[in-house]
N, C-alpha and C positions, 0 to 999 in steps of 0.2 A: 232167444232170438224172437223178435217181435214181428208183426205182420209187414211192417215197413221193409225189413231186411228180407223177408221171405218173398216179397213180390218181385224182386229184381232177379230174374232168371236169364235174361238175354245178355249178350256181350256187345260191347261197343268200344270203339277206339277214340281217344280224346287227345287232341292237340291243344296245348295252351299257347296263347301268344306270348312270345318272348321279347321281341323287339320289332323295329321297322327298318327296312332297307333304305337305300339312298333315294328311292322314288316315293317313299311314304307307304309302301305296301307292308302288310304284316309278315313277319317271319315266325313260323311256328316252331315250338320246341319239339323234343322227341316224343313220338306217339306212345301212349300208355294204354293198356287194356283195362276197362272197368266193367262193372256189371250194371245192368240197367233194366228198365221196362220202357219199351219204345211204343208210344201210341201215336198213330197217324191221325191226328185230329186238327181241324182248323178252328183256332180259338182266338178271340180278340184279347189283346193285352196292351198295356202302356210300356213303351220302351224307356231307356234311361233319360231321354229328352222329353218324356211326357207325351210322345206322339202315339196315336193308336196304331197298332200293327196287327197282322194276322199271322198266326204261326202255321207251320207245315206239320209240325209234330210237337208233342209234349213228351219229355224224356225224364223219367225218374232215375237219377244217377246215385251211385254208391259214395261219391266224394264231391267236394266243392269244385265247381268249374268257373272259369272266368268268362266274362263277356268278351266277345271277339275270338274266342277259341272255337274249335270245330269238333263235331261229333260225326262219327260214321258207324252205322249199325253193322256188326260183323266181328269175326275174330281177327286178332292182330296180324296173324299170318297172311291174310288176304288183303290187308289195308292198301289203299292207294298211296303212291309215293308222294303226292302233293295234294293235300285236301283242298287247297284253293282252286285247283284245276279239275276236281272230280265232281260230277253232278249229283252224286249220292252222299257227299259230305255237306254237312249243314253248319252254318254259323250260329253260335249261341247268342241270342239276342236278349234273353232275360234269364235270371237265375233267382230262385227262391229257396229259402231254408226254413222249414216249418217244424218246430219241435212237437213231439207227442205230449200228452198232458203231464207226464212226469219228467219230461225233458231228458229221457234216456236214449231216445232215437230221434233222428231228424229225417223229414221227408224233403229231399233235395230235388228240385224240379228245374229243368232247363227247358226253355222254349226256343225252338229252332225254326 
């Protein structure tokens, strides 16, 4: 187990976008528990349209996540019923996947 795997000690709940309703609002899939390291930092980044954005947090996650999905810091047993209506659930606005030098582990980073 490398340092990348060891650094993820917190729990988060992840909802991936599954479809859109009749009004164009995203419908989220079933929530899953993932491990992460959640850092509350404001950082400049470019979104998928190339526009400069500021993050609320940088989250190192244990699996690939999709843009438009949502993350919530905490155990799945206390998760909100609707991440779109919860002030502590954050939309994933950027995702990066960086391999280590041997490409045996990946640093998966979500910007929310």
